[in-house]
N, C-alpha and C positions, 0 to 999 in steps of 0.2 A: 529347526525351521518347520519340519513336518508337524511337530507338536503345536507350533503357533498357527499353522494353517488349520489344524483341527479346531483350535479355540475360535478362530475366525468364523468357520462355517457353523460351529455351534451357536455363536452369537447371532449369525444371520437367521438361523432357524428360530431362535428365541424371539427375535424381533419381527418375524414374519407373521404378525397378527393384525387384525383389522384395527384394533385400538392403537397399536404402535404406529402403523402406517398412517393413520389419521393424525396422530401427534406429529409425525415427521412432516406431513404436508402442511398443516396449519402453522407449525413453528417455522418452517422454512419460508413460507409465504409471508408471515409476519416479519421475519428477518429481512426479506427483500424490501418490504415496505419501509421498515425502519432505516435500511441503508439508503433508500431512494430519497428520503426526506432530509433536506439540509438541516444540520444541527442535531439530528438523532444518529448517534454512532453505535457501532457494534458493542462497545463497552457499556453504554447506557442500556441498550436492549438486553444484554445478558444480565446486567445488574438488576434491572426491574423484573426480568423473568425469574431470577433466582428466588425472589420473595414469593412468587406465585407458584413455584414448584417445591416449596419447602416440605410439604407433607407427602410428596410422591416418593415411590421407591427410588433408590439411588440411580439405578441404570436408566429408568425412564426420565428422571430429572436431568441427568447429564446428557442424555440423547436430545432432549428438547433444547438445552442450552447450546449444544454443538450445532444443531440445525439453525438456531438463531444466529450463531456466529458465522457459519458458512453463507447463509442467506444474506446477511447484512453486508458482508464484504463484497459479495457479487452484486447486490442491489445498488450499491453506490455507483457502479459503473453506468447504470441506466441514466441517472440525472447528469452524469459527466458527459455522456454521449449526446443526449437530447438537448440539454440546457447549458452545457459547459460549466456546470456546478457540481463538483464531486460530492456525492452523498457522504462519503467518508474520506479521511486523508489518504487511505490506501488507493483511492481511485483517481488521484490527481494525475498520474501518468497516463491513465486511460483517456482523459480529456484531451491530451495533447494531439492525438490523432483521431479519436472517436468523434469529437465535435466537428472538425473539418469534414469528415465523411458524412455526417448528418446534414451539414449545410450544403453539401454537394448533392443531396437527394438520395443518399444511400444509408439512411438511418436503419432500415430494416436489415440490410446485409450487415451493417456494423454491429447491431445488437445480436444478430444471429451468430456471427463469428466470435464476438466477445463472450457469448454464452458458451459456445463450444470450447473456447480457450479456457474459460473458468472451469468447465467440466474436466478437461484434460489436465489442467494444472492441479486440481484437487485430487484427481486419480493418481498422478505422479507423486504428489505429496503424501497421499495415503500409503502408497507402496513403500516409499522411503521411511515413513513413520513405522511401518511394520518390520522393516529389515535392518535399519541402522540406528534405532533408538539408543542402544547402549553406546555405540561408537560416537555419535554426534553429541550425546550428552556429556561424555568425558571430555571431548574437545572443547565444547562450549564452557566447561568449567575452568578452562585456562584463561578465559577472558576476565581481566580485572579492571580496575578503574582506569589504568593507563590506556588499555586497548579500547575501552568504551569511549574515551575522549576522542581518540583518533577515528573511531568508527562514526561518531557524530560529525566530525569535520569531513570525513569521506562522503557521508550522505549529502551534505550541503554542496560540496564540490561537484559531485555527480549530477545532482539535480540542476545546479546552475549551468553545468556543461551541456545538459540535454535540452533544456527549455530555452536557451538563448544560443542557437547554433551560429548565428552571424557574429555575435559579440559575447563570448562567454563571460567576460568581465562583468557585464550587466547582470547575468545570472548569479555570479558569485556575490556581487554587491547586494542583490536582493536576499540571497540566502543568509549572509552575515547580518543583514538588517533584522531578519527574523531571530537570529541568535541574540542580538541586542535587546529586542523586545522581550525575549524570554528571561532576561536578567532583571526585569522590573518586578518588584515585590520582595517579600521576605524570603531570604535564602534558607536552605534546609539544615545547615550544619550549626551555625551560630545564631540563627534567628535574627539576622540584621536586615532591616528594611532598606531597600536600595531603589533609587530613582522614582520614589513615590511623590516627591515634591509636596509632602504634607498631606496628601490625599489618603484617607482611610481606605477607600475602595481600591486604589492602586497598590496599596500595601499587600493585597492578596494576589497581586499579579494580573497579567492580561490573560483572560480565558481563551483557550484555543478555539472553542466552538464559535464564540462571537467574532473572533478575528477571522476565522476561516469563512464563515458565512458572509461576513462583510466583504472580504477580499474577493471571493468568487461570486457571490450572489448580488449584493447591493451595488457593487461596481458595474455589473451587467445592466442593472436597472438604470444607473446614471448614463451608461453608454447608449442605451436605447432612447434616453431623453434628448439626445442630440439630433435625432432624426424625426421629421414630421410624419414620415410614412416608411413603414418597414414591410418589405415583401414577405409574403407567406412562403414558407419552405415547403416544397412539394417533394415528398420522399416516396421512393419506390419500396413497397412492401410486398410485392408479388412473390419474392423469394426471401425467406427468412433463414431457413436451415441451409447452411453453406454446402456446396457440392463437396463430396469427399476429396476430389482432386485439388480443390482450393485449399483444403486443410492439409493434405498430404505434402503439398509443395513446400510447406513451412515446417516439415517434421524435425529438421535440425534445430530450428528456433524453439519449437515446442519442447523438445527434450532438454535443450540447454536452459531455457527459462524455468522449466519445472525443477530441475536440479538446483539451479542457483537460488530460486525463490525458497525452496525447502531449506537449503543450507543457511541462507540469511535469516529465515524465520526461526531457525533453531538457536540462533545466538540470542541469549537472554536480553530482553529490553529493547530489541531493535524493531521488530514489527513488520507488518505487511507493506507499509508505504515504502520502506527502503528496499524490500524484496522486489516490489514493482519497478522502482527506478533502476536498480542494479541490473535486473533482467532486461529492461528496456535499453539500457546502455550497452550491454553485451550484444543484444540483437542488432543495434544500430552499427556497432563496430564490425560485426561479421556480415552485415548485409551487402548485397551487390548494388543496392540502390539507397544509400544512406541519405541522399538528398531529398527523398520522398518523406522522410520522417518529420513529423510536425505539420505536414500538409495533407494528411489523410492516408497514412500507410496502414494497410491491414496487418502487415507483419509487425509493425510497432505496437499496434493496439493489442494484438493477440499475445505478444510477449509481456506486456504490462499486466493483462488479465491473468495469464498463467502465473506470472511472478507473485501477484498478491494472493491468489487463491491457493497456490502451493505453499505459500508462507503460513497459511492458516494451519495446515497439518504440521508444518515445520515448527510452529510455535508451541505445539503440543508435545514435541519431543523432550525439551527440558522440563516441561511440566510433569510428564510421566516419569522420567528417569532421574531428575534432580530436585523435583518440587520447586523449580524456579520458572517463573513465567517468561515466555518468549516475547510477549506483547502485552499491551494493556487489556484487551479482551481476554487473553489467556490468563492474566492475573485474576480476573473476576471468576473465570472458569475454575481455576485452581482453588480459590476460596470456596466456591460452590461444592467442589469435591470434598473438601474438608468438612463442610457443613453436613454433607450427606454421609459422612463416615468413611470415605475413601481416603487412604493415606498414600499418595504417590511419593516417589523418592528413589534413591539409589538401590533400595532393597526390593523394589516392586517386581523385578524380573525373577526373583527367587521366592518371595512371599505370596505374590498375587499376579503371576504372569498372564493369566487369562484376561485380566482387566485391560491390559495394553491392547490386546487384539479385539476386545469388546469395543474399545474406543475406535479402533480401525473400522470395525463394522458400522459404528455410528456415523463416522465420516462418509463411509460408502453410501449409506441410506440418505444422508443429507445431500450428497453430491448428485445422486439420481433424482431426488426431488427438485433440487435447484435447476437441473437441466430441463426437466419436464415442465416445471412452472415457468422457467425463464423463456422457453420457446413458445409456450401456449398463450402468452399475454402480450406478445410484441405488437400486434396490430393495434390494439387499444392504446398502448403507450405511445406509439409513433404518432398518433393523431394529435398529441400535444404540439408537435411541430406545425400542424396545419392551423393552429389557432394564431391569429395575428399577435405579434409580440406586444403591441400596445395593450391588448386585453389580457395577455398572460402575465405581464410584469406586475400589475397590482396583486395578483395571487402570489407571485414569487416574493413580493415585498412582505406580504402577511406571513408567509412561511419563514422568511428570514427573521422577522421580528419575533415570531413564536420560537424559532430555533435558538435564537440568541438568548431569549428570556427563560426558556424552559429548563436550562441546566441548573441554575442557581436562583432563579426567580428574583433577579436584581435588575431594576431599571437601568442601572449603570452599564450592564452588558449590552443593552440596546444602543447606548451611546458609543460603546467600543465598536459595535458592528458598523455603525454609521461612519465613524472615523476611519476604520480600515476599508470601508467601501470607497470613501473619497480617496484614500491613499492608493487603493488598488486601481481606481480610475486613472489617476495621474500616472501611475506606473505603466499602465497599458498604453496611455497616450505617448509616453516617452520610450516605448518598446522595452520596458523592463518586465520580465516574467514574474507572475505573482506566486506561482507554485513553490519556488525556492524559499520565498519569505515565510510561507505557511509551514513548510518543512523545517525551516530554521527554528520556528517557535516550538515545534514538536521536539526537535533534537536538542533544544536548549536545556530541557529538563534532564537530558543525559549528559551533555557536555559540561555544564556548569558544576554540578555536585561532584562529578568524577574528576574534574580538573583540580578542585580544591581538596578533595579527599586524597588524591595522589600527592599533592604538595605537602599535606600533613604527614603522610606516610614517609616521604623522603626528606622531611625537614627543609622543604623549599628547593630541593635539587630537581632540575629538569632532565638530568642525564637518563634516568630510566625510561623516559618517554621515547628515547631514541635507541636505547641499547637492548631493551627487551625484544626477543625475537619477533613476536607477533606485531608489536608496535612498530618495529623497524620495517616490516613488510608493508604495513598500512601506510607508513610515512612515504615509503618508496612509491607505492601505487598512487598516493595523493599527488606527490611531486610530478610523477610521470604523466598523470592525467592533466594537470595544469600546464605543464611544459608542452605537452603534445598539441595544445591549441594555440600556442604562440606562433606568430607569423614566421619568425626566423626558423623555428623548428620544422614547420610544415614545408617551407622552401628547401631546407637542408635535406629533409627526408625525401622529398620529391627528386631533388638533384641526385641524391645517393642511389635511389631506386632506378632512376633513368640511366645512371652510369653503369650499374650492375646489369641492367637489361641490355644496354647497348654492347657491353663487354661480352655477355653470353651469346647474343645473337650475332655479334661480329665474329666471334670465334667459330660459330657454326657455319656462317657463310664462307669463311676462309677455308674451313676443313672441306666443305663441299666443292670448292673450287680446286 
């Protein structure tokens, strides 16, 4: 451990140059901008930046890519709070409480505490990255196709459970609708085209970015068309940096969300979006005021931001220890490491241990830059809310069209964006949450191939899905999560707790007499 600390401080000294600090600042700022713009994801930003850093030294190139990664995941929370349009899928949970706070005139405070949460989450993830990389890497190796299938189901159930507190069935329906959408197109094992109805464009599947931009962005435009006049939101930006006591009161949530986000991020293929939702769910369950969640809860928003930002460092754990990406952006980062001659994997702690702590130092620099840049530009960004929505929506529409078209340069994707915008509008009108549907599309790429791969391995037997230890635990958690929202279970639990409470207090009163 002392040797690792020495490697860390050595890397800090090496990076403490004007050129490196300049690279950290511009790369993090560019990442924030990429994350803010709907349709531009962290994966895309890292992929494009990899081509621009090809001739740089390995450490400088990886540092720039990590700054882009950290900045993009944080920046997506800005548009989630201000416009209710998550810049990246990882920020969908942030919008649940962040946008109600902005609409209540507290956009400055919301961005301030979200920035602080992102900073603390990244710090917690960085510490765990440095201390438990071998341990978590070995544990993540135990996840196989059976566990990945249940993990995808768990993500949909959790998302639906959180975004539809009044009727979780609507959230689950929306989530599994997203899974069905993910089934469209050519499957990856036998190359069979499904549900394309003869369309060549649909045989390639429904793109995540056009669907997400339509469901979150274009649906908002349609919603605004219902109103002839929309009031301008007046947000208080007199205080951006939260008071220390306002942060300290949530110290349990901060620590819990940071640990959960890092552990979830360390599971290969899961990513920051599930880290945010699981952290959010744990915070709501432990909260003294769960009824405030979804209506503008600072605690809920900070748990989501800590969850997705700590998952960034968590996603690097299997990258370094196993050469297996923890998320889609981490996969591009892994490829960039190979391009620059770095060979992460199970032997890295013996052959090149200093590189692990060099990456920790890179995350540290990116986190500091994200915190400084995030707090210094709040007042300018909050002014977006002071623009009448009728004037803002045409700009949002242009960004939605560009975001949908930019990924594959297909006019068909613009049509997909419009269709999902209309679908998202009707879902909102009928009180169906949109976020689980988008998450279902994301998780469909995990659920579908792992289900069929598992059935190939077991020759069609479903038994291993329930008998493998980790799978059995996940099944138990999923069933418990769904049953716990059933009306009869809630009534039974309340009756049981009331009986225990009356029995305890009844005994105390009798003993005092």
